[in-house]
C-alpha positions as CSV (number, residue, x, y, z in Angstrom):
1,M,0.0,0.0,0.0
2,Y,2.9,2.4,0.8
3,R,4.5,1.9,-2.5
4,F,1.3,2.3,-4.5
5,T,0.4,5.5,-2.6
6,K,3.8,7.0,-3.1
7,A,3.8,6.2,-6.8
8,T,0.3,7.7,-7.1
9,I,1.4,10.9,-5.4
10,V,4.5,11.2,-7.6
11,A,2.4,10.6,-10.8
12,A,-0.2,13.1,-9.6
13,T,2.5,15.7,-8.9
14,M,4.1,15.2,-12.3
15,A,0.7,15.5,-14.0
16,A,-0.1,18.7,-12.1
17,A,3.3,20.2,-13.1
18,V,2.6,19.4,-16.8
19,V,-0.9,20.9,-16.6
20,G,0.5,24.0,-14.8
21,L,3.2,24.4,-17.4
22,G,0.7,24.3,-20.2
23,T,-1.5,26.8,-18.5
24,T,1.5,29.2,-18.0
25,E,2.5,29.0,-21.6
26,A,-1.1,29.7,-22.7
27,S,-1.3,32.7,-20.4
28,A,2.0,34.1,-21.6
29,A,0.8,33.9,-25.2
30,G,-2.0,36.4,-24.6
31,T,-1.6,38.8,-21.7
32,Y,-2.3,42.3,-23.0
33,T,-5.6,44.2,-22.9
34,V,-6.3,47.2,-25.1
35,S,-9.2,49.6,-24.4
36,G,-10.1,53.0,-25.8
37,G,-8.6,52.0,-29.1
38,G,-9.6,52.9,-32.6
39,S,-8.1,55.5,-35.0
40,F,-5.6,58.0,-33.5
41,T,-3.2,60.7,-34.6
42,G,0.0,61.6,-32.9
43,T,2.0,64.8,-32.8
44,S,5.7,65.3,-31.9
45,T,7.8,68.4,-31.6
46,D,11.0,66.8,-30.5
47,T,12.0,64.2,-33.2
48,L,15.7,63.7,-33.8
49,L,17.5,61.7,-36.4
50,T,21.1,61.3,-35.2
51,D,24.0,59.9,-37.2
52,T,25.9,58.2,-34.5
53,T,28.9,57.8,-36.8
54,T,29.4,61.5,-37.6
55,G,27.3,63.2,-34.9
56,T,25.0,64.9,-37.5
57,V,21.6,65.7,-36.1
58,L,18.4,66.2,-38.2
59,T,15.5,67.9,-36.5
60,C,11.9,68.5,-37.6
61,T,9.7,71.2,-36.3
62,T,6.7,68.9,-36.2
63,A,6.2,65.2,-36.9
64,S,2.8,63.6,-37.2
65,A,1.6,60.0,-37.2
66,S,-1.7,58.3,-37.8
67,G,-2.9,54.8,-37.1
68,S,-5.2,52.6,-35.1
69,A,-5.3,50.1,-32.2
70,A,-7.9,47.4,-31.8
71,N,-9.6,46.8,-28.5
72,G,-9.3,43.3,-27.0
73,T,-8.2,41.1,-24.2
74,G,-5.8,38.2,-24.0
75,L,-3.8,39.7,-26.8
76,S,-0.3,38.4,-27.6
77,G,1.4,41.8,-27.9
78,T,2.1,41.5,-31.6
79,A,0.8,44.5,-33.6
80,L,-1.1,46.1,-30.7
81,A,-1.1,49.3,-32.7
82,T,-0.5,50.1,-36.4
83,V,1.1,53.3,-37.7
84,S,-0.4,53.8,-41.2
85,G,0.9,57.3,-41.9
86,A,3.9,59.5,-40.9
87,T,4.8,63.0,-42.0
88,F,7.6,65.4,-41.1
89,T,7.5,69.2,-41.4
90,S,10.3,71.8,-41.6
91,C,13.3,69.4,-41.2
92,T,16.8,70.9,-41.0
93,G,20.4,69.8,-40.4
94,P,23.7,71.4,-39.7
95,A,24.1,75.0,-41.0
96,G,20.4,75.2,-41.6
97,I,20.4,72.7,-44.5
98,T,16.8,71.8,-45.2
99,F,15.5,68.3,-45.9
100,T,12.3,66.6,-47.0
101,V,11.7,63.4,-44.9
102,S,9.4,60.7,-46.3
103,A,8.2,57.5,-44.6
104,S,7.9,54.3,-46.5
105,N,7.0,50.6,-46.1
106,L,3.9,51.6,-44.1
107,P,2.2,50.4,-42.1
108,W,4.6,50.1,-39.2
109,K,3.6,47.9,-36.2
110,F,4.0,48.5,-32.5
111,N,4.6,45.2,-30.7
112,A,4.5,44.9,-26.9
113,T,7.3,43.0,-25.2
114,S,6.7,43.9,-21.5
115,Y,4.5,46.0,-19.2
116,A,5.0,47.7,-15.8
117,N,3.3,50.5,-13.9
118,G,1.3,51.8,-16.8
119,V,4.1,51.7,-19.3
120,T,4.3,49.2,-22.2
121,T,7.7,48.6,-23.7
122,G,8.0,47.3,-27.2
123,T,9.3,47.6,-30.8
124,L,8.2,49.5,-33.9
125,T,8.8,47.2,-36.8
126,G,8.9,47.7,-40.6
127,V,10.5,51.2,-40.4
128,E,11.9,52.7,-43.6
129,A,12.4,56.3,-44.5
130,S,14.3,58.7,-46.8
131,I,15.6,62.2,-46.9
132,S,15.9,64.4,-50.0
133,G,17.1,67.8,-50.8
134,A,20.7,68.9,-51.2
135,C,21.6,65.6,-49.5
136,N,19.7,62.4,-50.3
137,A,19.7,59.1,-48.4
138,T,17.5,56.1,-47.5
139,F,17.3,54.5,-44.1
140,G,16.5,50.9,-43.2
141,G,17.6,48.0,-41.2
142,T,20.7,46.8,-43.0
143,T,23.2,48.0,-45.6
144,S,21.5,45.8,-48.2
145,G,18.1,47.3,-47.6
146,G,15.0,46.1,-45.7
147,P,13.1,47.6,-42.8
148,A,14.5,48.5,-39.4
149,T,13.2,47.8,-35.9
150,L,13.1,50.6,-33.4
151,T,12.4,50.5,-29.7
152,G,9.7,52.4,-27.9
153,T,7.2,52.7,-25.0
154,Y,3.6,53.7,-24.6
155,T,2.6,55.5,-21.4
156,N,-1.1,55.3,-20.4
157,S,-1.1,58.3,-18.1
158,T,0.2,60.7,-20.8
159,H,-1.1,58.8,-23.8
160,T,2.4,59.2,-25.4
161,L,4.1,56.8,-27.8
162,S,7.8,57.4,-27.4
163,I,10.4,56.1,-29.9
164,T,13.5,55.7,-27.8
165,G,16.1,54.1,-30.0
166,G,17.1,51.4,-32.4
167,T,19.3,51.5,-35.5
168,L,18.7,52.9,-39.0
169,I,21.4,52.3,-41.5
170,A,22.0,55.0,-44.1
171,E,22.2,53.9,-47.8
172,N,22.0,55.3,-51.3
173,V,23.7,58.5,-50.1
174,S,24.0,61.1,-52.9
175,G,24.2,64.9,-53.4
176,L,25.9,67.5,-51.3
177,C,26.1,65.5,-48.1
178,L,29.6,66.8,-47.4
179,G,30.5,63.8,-45.2
180,L,27.6,64.5,-42.8
181,I,25.9,61.3,-43.7
182,N,27.6,58.4,-45.4
183,N,26.7,54.9,-46.7
184,G,26.6,52.4,-43.8
185,D,26.4,55.0,-41.1
186,S,24.3,54.0,-38.1
187,N,21.5,56.4,-37.1
188,T,19.1,56.6,-34.2
189,F,15.6,58.1,-34.2
190,T,13.8,59.5,-31.2
191,G,10.6,61.3,-30.6
192,D,7.5,61.6,-28.3
193,Y,4.1,61.4,-30.0
194,A,1.1,62.6,-27.9
195,L,-1.9,60.6,-29.1
196,S,-5.3,62.1,-29.8
197,P,-8.0,61.2,-28.7
198,A,-6.3,60.6,-25.4
199,T,-8.2,57.4,-24.7
200,L,-5.9,54.4,-25.5
201,Q,-5.0,52.2,-22.5
202,V,-2.8,49.1,-22.6
203,T,-2.5,46.9,-19.6
204,S,-1.2,43.5,-18.7
205,P,-1.7,41.5,-15.5
């Protein structure tokens, strides 16, 4: 009787562990809740494109984004929000050189990777852009082309989508760039976009 009981306990414990593991994996696959979603616009007055190789900084007076987020529970975090449009106004570089900045490969996707205290951390994928004017260049994820992945956060209390980093590689450089931007240079992009309407909330238990 002792041996039978002990074996039964061991088997039950192993079964419970397997069931518990399966439950944990299922929960991890869908842990985000989005409310107050729908179409939104975002406006930023502090965007910076910085060539980390040369130190060149490109600023824009205003940057705007448009997109949408679908409401739901038990979401995986993939494509919690979609950026379908992005525009940049009055962009200048060193010595007042002016640029036109164009976004491409839209829509871009915001994907959640973690959540804490009202802030969702994630990535913005599919990013490609170009500048034109006296100096021309395209920006993507590699020297051979293709989209880049940037890092970012979404803060519930301020309804702000912040792009905090990641790497954009300069390619197809031409014109009078004067060594300020070169093929293969690494660049970072940062900016805080205040969303309107201010209703979007992302949570995770």
